[in-house]
C-alpha beads as a LAMMPS data file, in Angstrom:
LAMMPS data file: protein, C-alpha beads

287 atoms
286 bonds

1 atom types
1 bond types

-500.0 500.0 xlo xhi
-500.0 500.0 ylo yhi
-500.0 500.0 zlo zhi

Masses

1 110.0

Atoms # bond

1 1 1 -12.201 67.956 -0.309
2 1 1 -12.397 65.310 -2.961
3 1 1 -8.597 64.798 -2.741
4 1 1 -8.744 64.266 1.054
5 1 1 -11.483 61.665 0.639
6 1 1 -9.314 59.689 -1.878
7 1 1 -6.409 59.803 0.552
8 1 1 -8.584 58.560 3.450
9 1 1 -9.938 55.740 1.217
10 1 1 -6.435 54.606 0.442
11 1 1 -5.376 54.732 4.059
12 1 1 -8.457 52.840 5.239
13 1 1 -7.851 50.121 2.569
14 1 1 -4.282 49.782 3.742
15 1 1 -5.414 49.365 7.366
16 1 1 -7.914 46.797 6.423
17 1 1 -5.369 44.813 4.347
18 1 1 -2.836 44.974 7.194
19 1 1 -5.547 43.616 9.596
20 1 1 -6.388 40.753 7.217
21 1 1 -2.705 39.989 6.790
22 1 1 -1.897 39.942 10.449
23 1 1 0.715 41.998 12.479
24 1 1 2.741 44.652 10.719
25 1 1 6.429 44.826 11.225
26 1 1 7.880 47.868 13.026
27 1 1 11.659 47.699 12.641
28 1 1 12.688 50.418 15.181
29 1 1 15.381 48.578 17.069
30 1 1 17.976 45.819 16.503
31 1 1 15.657 43.448 18.537
32 1 1 12.720 44.345 16.218
33 1 1 14.787 43.593 13.182
34 1 1 16.181 40.415 14.681
35 1 1 12.643 39.241 15.544
36 1 1 11.484 39.804 12.010
37 1 1 14.549 38.052 10.562
38 1 1 14.009 35.026 12.854
39 1 1 10.396 34.801 11.715
40 1 1 11.361 34.832 8.109
41 1 1 14.283 32.451 8.522
42 1 1 12.103 29.834 10.252
43 1 1 10.067 29.382 7.078
44 1 1 12.922 27.837 5.011
45 1 1 11.557 24.639 3.540
46 1 1 8.057 25.222 4.940
47 1 1 6.207 25.149 1.676
48 1 1 8.013 21.856 0.717
49 1 1 7.147 20.438 4.175
50 1 1 3.440 21.511 3.840
51 1 1 3.213 20.003 0.355
52 1 1 5.209 16.753 0.856
53 1 1 4.521 15.935 4.518
54 1 1 1.153 17.470 5.223
55 1 1 -0.498 17.251 1.766
56 1 1 -1.231 21.040 1.743
57 1 1 -1.877 22.678 -1.630
58 1 1 0.302 25.758 -1.278
59 1 1 -1.820 27.724 -3.723
60 1 1 -4.110 28.276 -0.663
61 1 1 -1.460 30.128 1.251
62 1 1 -4.026 32.701 2.546
63 1 1 -5.995 29.896 4.123
64 1 1 -2.849 28.540 5.792
65 1 1 -2.043 32.005 7.090
66 1 1 -5.529 32.356 8.421
67 1 1 -5.149 29.102 10.442
68 1 1 -1.634 30.310 11.502
69 1 1 -3.073 33.460 12.936
70 1 1 -5.719 31.491 14.890
71 1 1 -2.981 29.221 16.175
72 1 1 -0.817 32.110 17.208
73 1 1 -3.742 33.758 19.076
74 1 1 -4.471 30.511 20.926
75 1 1 -1.371 30.958 22.941
76 1 1 -1.284 28.314 25.705
77 1 1 -5.094 27.537 25.562
78 1 1 -5.441 23.764 26.192
79 1 1 -8.932 23.997 24.680
80 1 1 -7.658 25.535 21.426
81 1 1 -4.671 23.072 21.290
82 1 1 -7.062 20.177 21.494
83 1 1 -9.293 21.682 18.792
84 1 1 -6.367 22.206 16.379
85 1 1 -5.036 18.751 17.104
86 1 1 -8.444 17.325 16.217
87 1 1 -8.422 19.140 12.862
88 1 1 -4.908 17.837 12.092
89 1 1 -5.611 14.269 13.071
90 1 1 -9.063 14.404 11.247
91 1 1 -7.312 15.335 8.047
92 1 1 -4.679 12.565 8.521
93 1 1 -7.430 9.999 8.985
94 1 1 -9.545 11.151 5.981
95 1 1 -6.751 11.856 3.611
96 1 1 -4.038 9.284 4.632
97 1 1 -5.274 6.437 6.831
98 1 1 -8.527 5.922 5.018
99 1 1 -6.824 5.693 1.672
100 1 1 -4.205 3.233 3.030
101 1 1 -6.986 1.077 4.522
102 1 1 -8.818 0.951 1.178
103 1 1 -5.652 0.108 -0.609
104 1 1 -4.741 -2.608 1.858
105 1 1 -8.136 -4.296 1.610
106 1 1 -9.209 -3.557 -2.032
107 1 1 -5.863 -2.983 -3.768
108 1 1 -6.319 -0.949 -6.858
109 1 1 -10.049 -1.578 -7.133
110 1 1 -11.517 1.892 -6.473
111 1 1 -15.117 0.661 -6.949
112 1 1 -15.010 -0.819 -3.412
113 1 1 -14.306 1.118 -0.224
114 1 1 -14.814 0.845 3.495
115 1 1 -17.633 2.856 4.997
116 1 1 -15.931 6.105 5.842
117 1 1 -18.664 7.369 8.191
118 1 1 -18.386 4.143 10.195
119 1 1 -14.631 4.485 10.397
120 1 1 -15.051 8.057 11.705
121 1 1 -17.790 6.946 14.139
122 1 1 -15.683 4.127 15.493
123 1 1 -12.664 6.413 15.893
124 1 1 -14.701 9.038 17.686
125 1 1 -16.365 6.410 19.998
126 1 1 -13.023 4.977 21.021
127 1 1 -11.530 8.420 21.820
128 1 1 -14.698 9.349 23.819
129 1 1 -14.634 5.986 25.746
130 1 1 -17.979 4.908 24.235
131 1 1 -18.108 1.157 24.134
132 1 1 -21.826 0.676 23.548
133 1 1 -21.494 -0.813 20.069
134 1 1 -18.197 -2.709 20.722
135 1 1 -15.190 -2.420 23.013
136 1 1 -11.746 -1.583 21.869
137 1 1 -10.642 -5.234 22.421
138 1 1 -13.531 -6.691 20.484
139 1 1 -12.862 -4.157 17.663
140 1 1 -9.245 -5.291 17.500
141 1 1 -10.242 -8.933 17.493
142 1 1 -12.715 -8.399 14.759
143 1 1 -10.051 -6.727 12.528
144 1 1 -7.537 -9.467 13.206
145 1 1 -9.983 -12.349 12.489
146 1 1 -12.089 -10.929 9.724
147 1 1 -10.042 -8.431 7.676
148 1 1 -8.243 -11.270 5.666
149 1 1 -11.602 -12.939 4.975
150 1 1 -13.115 -9.657 3.799
151 1 1 -10.048 -8.743 1.773
152 1 1 -10.084 -12.095 -0.017
153 1 1 -13.893 -11.860 -0.768
154 1 1 -13.264 -8.281 -2.129
155 1 1 -10.416 -9.492 -4.290
156 1 1 -12.331 -12.482 -5.400
157 1 1 -15.011 -10.101 -6.700
158 1 1 -12.520 -7.766 -8.312
159 1 1 -10.456 -10.526 -9.922
160 1 1 -13.278 -13.042 -10.757
161 1 1 -12.401 -13.032 -14.370
162 1 1 -8.669 -13.719 -13.662
163 1 1 -9.615 -16.602 -11.390
164 1 1 -11.936 -18.070 -13.967
165 1 1 -9.338 -17.695 -16.700
166 1 1 -6.873 -19.649 -14.520
167 1 1 -9.235 -22.369 -13.725
168 1 1 -10.039 -22.846 -17.409
169 1 1 -6.343 -22.899 -18.217
170 1 1 -5.527 -25.573 -15.764
171 1 1 -8.513 -27.647 -16.871
172 1 1 -7.283 -27.609 -20.467
173 1 1 -3.718 -28.377 -19.417
174 1 1 -5.015 -31.504 -17.608
175 1 1 -6.303 -32.825 -20.879
176 1 1 -3.018 -32.243 -22.705
177 1 1 -1.111 -35.436 -23.861
178 1 1 1.945 -36.234 -21.743
179 1 1 0.833 -34.095 -18.808
180 1 1 0.745 -35.765 -15.412
181 1 1 -0.681 -34.698 -12.049
182 1 1 1.413 -34.128 -9.003
183 1 1 -1.563 -33.678 -6.655
184 1 1 -3.570 -30.671 -5.271
185 1 1 -4.262 -29.626 -8.916
186 1 1 -0.587 -29.237 -9.883
187 1 1 0.339 -30.712 -13.188
188 1 1 3.730 -31.228 -14.968
189 1 1 5.234 -32.128 -18.304
190 1 1 8.630 -33.695 -18.594
191 1 1 11.106 -32.037 -20.889
192 1 1 14.205 -33.793 -19.692
193 1 1 14.191 -36.950 -17.504
194 1 1 16.841 -36.789 -14.810
195 1 1 18.136 -39.751 -12.992
196 1 1 19.605 -38.209 -9.828
197 1 1 18.337 -38.226 -6.245
198 1 1 15.074 -36.426 -5.222
199 1 1 15.199 -33.618 -2.756
200 1 1 13.550 -33.520 0.624
201 1 1 11.547 -30.352 1.351
202 1 1 14.248 -29.170 3.794
203 1 1 17.031 -29.653 1.228
204 1 1 18.831 -26.670 -0.453
205 1 1 18.371 -27.059 -4.149
206 1 1 20.168 -25.462 -7.067
207 1 1 17.599 -24.488 -9.707
208 1 1 17.194 -22.842 -13.137
209 1 1 13.648 -21.604 -13.529
210 1 1 11.362 -19.343 -15.553
211 1 1 7.943 -18.212 -14.185
212 1 1 5.146 -17.111 -16.569
213 1 1 1.522 -15.970 -16.358
214 1 1 -0.951 -17.934 -18.332
215 1 1 -0.777 -15.371 -21.166
216 1 1 2.930 -16.116 -21.534
217 1 1 4.234 -12.996 -19.727
218 1 1 7.524 -13.807 -18.001
219 1 1 7.575 -12.412 -14.431
220 1 1 10.794 -14.020 -13.203
221 1 1 13.697 -15.962 -14.683
222 1 1 17.250 -16.973 -14.176
223 1 1 17.576 -19.083 -17.241
224 1 1 20.263 -16.873 -18.701
225 1 1 22.344 -16.725 -15.493
226 1 1 23.793 -18.919 -12.746
227 1 1 21.205 -21.235 -11.012
228 1 1 19.659 -20.027 -7.813
229 1 1 20.097 -21.897 -4.574
230 1 1 17.333 -22.037 -1.923
231 1 1 15.470 -24.341 0.466
232 1 1 12.812 -26.442 -1.359
233 1 1 10.138 -25.505 1.256
234 1 1 10.690 -21.735 0.947
235 1 1 8.724 -21.360 -2.339
236 1 1 4.968 -21.432 -3.204
237 1 1 3.368 -24.906 -2.571
238 1 1 3.040 -25.848 -6.283
239 1 1 6.676 -25.049 -6.963
240 1 1 7.733 -27.019 -3.839
241 1 1 5.690 -30.056 -4.977
242 1 1 7.731 -30.239 -8.145
243 1 1 11.151 -29.716 -6.490
244 1 1 10.475 -32.550 -4.107
245 1 1 9.294 -34.887 -6.881
246 1 1 11.732 -34.455 -9.774
247 1 1 15.136 -36.241 -9.805
248 1 1 18.270 -34.099 -10.208
249 1 1 18.903 -33.480 -13.839
250 1 1 15.187 -33.167 -14.691
251 1 1 13.563 -30.259 -16.477
252 1 1 9.774 -29.853 -16.225
253 1 1 7.097 -27.453 -17.110
254 1 1 4.975 -27.195 -13.933
255 1 1 1.333 -25.855 -14.112
256 1 1 0.207 -24.438 -10.805
257 1 1 -3.373 -23.409 -9.915
258 1 1 -3.853 -20.198 -7.868
259 1 1 -4.610 -22.121 -4.718
260 1 1 -1.041 -23.645 -4.861
261 1 1 0.463 -20.322 -5.902
262 1 1 -0.151 -16.908 -4.312
263 1 1 -3.939 -17.205 -3.990
264 1 1 -5.581 -13.911 -3.115
265 1 1 -2.292 -12.066 -2.544
266 1 1 -1.494 -9.147 -4.916
267 1 1 2.198 -9.559 -5.929
268 1 1 2.261 -6.651 -8.259
269 1 1 2.928 -8.203 -11.620
270 1 1 1.176 -11.384 -10.398
271 1 1 -2.457 -10.457 -9.761
272 1 1 -4.647 -12.234 -7.223
273 1 1 -5.907 -15.686 -8.131
274 1 1 -3.369 -16.157 -10.958
275 1 1 -2.531 -19.536 -12.156
276 1 1 1.166 -19.827 -13.020
277 1 1 3.523 -21.945 -15.137
278 1 1 7.172 -22.673 -14.279
279 1 1 9.874 -24.227 -16.445
280 1 1 12.085 -25.791 -13.719
281 1 1 15.444 -27.464 -13.994
282 1 1 16.760 -29.164 -10.807
283 1 1 20.520 -28.757 -11.265
284 1 1 21.770 -30.215 -7.913
285 1 1 21.022 -30.721 -4.314
286 1 1 23.567 -29.203 -1.852
287 1 1 25.127 -31.665 0.533

Bonds

1 1 1 2
2 1 2 3
3 1 3 4
4 1 4 5
5 1 5 6
6 1 6 7
7 1 7 8
8 1 8 9
9 1 9 10
10 1 10 11
11 1 11 12
12 1 12 13
13 1 13 14
14 1 14 15
15 1 15 16
16 1 16 17
17 1 17 18
18 1 18 19
19 1 19 20
20 1 20 21
21 1 21 22
22 1 22 23
23 1 23 24
24 1 24 25
25 1 25 26
26 1 26 27
27 1 27 28
28 1 28 29
29 1 29 30
30 1 30 31
31 1 31 32
32 1 32 33
33 1 33 34
34 1 34 35
35 1 35 36
36 1 36 37
37 1 37 38
38 1 38 39
39 1 39 40
40 1 40 41
41 1 41 42
42 1 42 43
43 1 43 44
44 1 44 45
45 1 45 46
46 1 46 47
47 1 47 48
48 1 48 49
49 1 49 50
50 1 50 51
51 1 51 52
52 1 52 53
53 1 53 54
54 1 54 55
55 1 55 56
56 1 56 57
57 1 57 58
58 1 58 59
59 1 59 60
60 1 60 61
61 1 61 62
62 1 62 63
63 1 63 64
64 1 64 65
65 1 65 66
66 1 66 67
67 1 67 68
68 1 68 69
69 1 69 70
70 1 70 71
71 1 71 72
72 1 72 73
73 1 73 74
74 1 74 75
75 1 75 76
76 1 76 77
77 1 77 78
78 1 78 79
79 1 79 80
80 1 80 81
81 1 81 82
82 1 82 83
83 1 83 84
84 1 84 85
85 1 85 86
86 1 86 87
87 1 87 88
88 1 88 89
89 1 89 90
90 1 90 91
91 1 91 92
92 1 92 93
93 1 93 94
94 1 94 95
95 1 95 96
96 1 96 97
97 1 97 98
98 1 98 99
99 1 99 100
100 1 100 101
101 1 101 102
102 1 102 103
103 1 103 104
104 1 104 105
105 1 105 106
106 1 106 107
107 1 107 108
108 1 108 109
109 1 109 110
110 1 110 111
111 1 111 112
112 1 112 113
113 1 113 114
114 1 114 115
115 1 115 116
116 1 116 117
117 1 117 118
118 1 118 119
119 1 119 120
120 1 120 121
121 1 121 122
122 1 122 123
123 1 123 124
124 1 124 125
125 1 125 126
126 1 126 127
127 1 127 128
128 1 128 129
129 1 129 130
130 1 130 131
131 1 131 132
132 1 132 133
133 1 133 134
134 1 134 135
135 1 135 136
136 1 136 137
137 1 137 138
138 1 138 139
139 1 139 140
140 1 140 141
141 1 141 142
142 1 142 143
143 1 143 144
144 1 144 145
145 1 145 146
146 1 146 147
147 1 147 148
148 1 148 149
149 1 149 150
150 1 150 151
151 1 151 152
152 1 152 153
153 1 153 154
154 1 154 155
155 1 155 156
156 1 156 157
157 1 157 158
158 1 158 159
159 1 159 160
160 1 160 161
161 1 161 162
162 1 162 163
163 1 163 164
164 1 164 165
165 1 165 166
166 1 166 167
167 1 167 168
168 1 168 169
169 1 169 170
170 1 170 171
171 1 171 172
172 1 172 173
173 1 173 174
174 1 174 175
175 1 175 176
176 1 176 177
177 1 177 178
178 1 178 179
179 1 179 180
180 1 180 181
181 1 181 182
182 1 182 183
183 1 183 184
184 1 184 185
185 1 185 186
186 1 186 187
187 1 187 188
188 1 188 189
189 1 189 190
190 1 190 191
191 1 191 192
192 1 192 193
193 1 193 194
194 1 194 195
195 1 195 196
196 1 196 197
197 1 197 198
198 1 198 199
199 1 199 200
200 1 200 201
201 1 201 202
202 1 202 203
203 1 203 204
204 1 204 205
205 1 205 206
206 1 206 207
207 1 207 208
208 1 208 209
209 1 209 210
210 1 210 211
211 1 211 212
212 1 212 213
213 1 213 214
214 1 214 215
215 1 215 216
216 1 216 217
217 1 217 218
218 1 218 219
219 1 219 220
220 1 220 221
221 1 221 222
222 1 222 223
223 1 223 224
224 1 224 225
225 1 225 226
226 1 226 227
227 1 227 228
228 1 228 229
229 1 229 230
230 1 230 231
231 1 231 232
232 1 232 233
233 1 233 234
234 1 234 235
235 1 235 236
236 1 236 237
237 1 237 238
238 1 238 239
239 1 239 240
240 1 240 241
241 1 241 242
242 1 242 243
243 1 243 244
244 1 244 245
245 1 245 246
246 1 246 247
247 1 247 248
248 1 248 249
249 1 249 250
250 1 250 251
251 1 251 252
252 1 252 253
253 1 253 254
254 1 254 255
255 1 255 256
256 1 256 257
257 1 257 258
258 1 258 259
259 1 259 260
260 1 260 261
261 1 261 262
262 1 262 263
263 1 263 264
264 1 264 265
265 1 265 266
266 1 266 267
267 1 267 268
268 1 268 269
269 1 269 270
270 1 270 271
271 1 271 272
272 1 272 273
273 1 273 274
274 1 274 275
275 1 275 276
276 1 276 277
277 1 277 278
278 1 278 279
279 1 279 280
280 1 280 281
281 1 281 282
282 1 282 283
283 1 283 284
284 1 284 285
285 1 285 286
286 1 286 287
């Protein structure tokens, strides 16, 4: 009797496990075997897709299979299809879109974020056709007109020390003997005085240059290679001011405040509100 009970327990456990795992294969015919083989073959690359494209932690494979079983059971139910689509889009918004928005507005500053609940509320209101708070058009206009302002304010807060350091640096440079002002807070120091013509802002100029941060870090240079040719008005304002004031053959050090450089833009190795210095040699003007 005890032996029979043990056997029944094992059988029951097997049945429960099979129910939890989903349908059990019965390979009685070639069609049965082909069907099973098709199911298996369709999973090639699936784990990589789940991990790389959908952000799924594949250690939770049982949870994935649970969802898969629900999806299979839904068949052609439009109600279930909408529900599953909502789950998928919700995850994309919370895990992808929200992170991208924060990065776009606040850069690498993780201490500042948009209001996630308000993002979700606005999203849901638009989908439901609820325009009591604002219409879709007014929302789009607000984003277009205010996002840059909010982004700049956020970056000004995050990079206040960098901005202050640049302002102090330019103020000290202005006191330096031999330094002259070009206007708009841009200063320069003559290393070599050229006697050639001066370029118009639409002229194509041939230039040697080296750009530095105020701590001396070089972020761009062609001093050890051939000069670069470009239009004088296709560079930051402070650089353009120098190119359209120095005679051919001149070599200057140009000191550029952040307002005449990249301002609030994050250029990677050039952080927002960075004052810059350029050593510039105007080699020639293309005819």
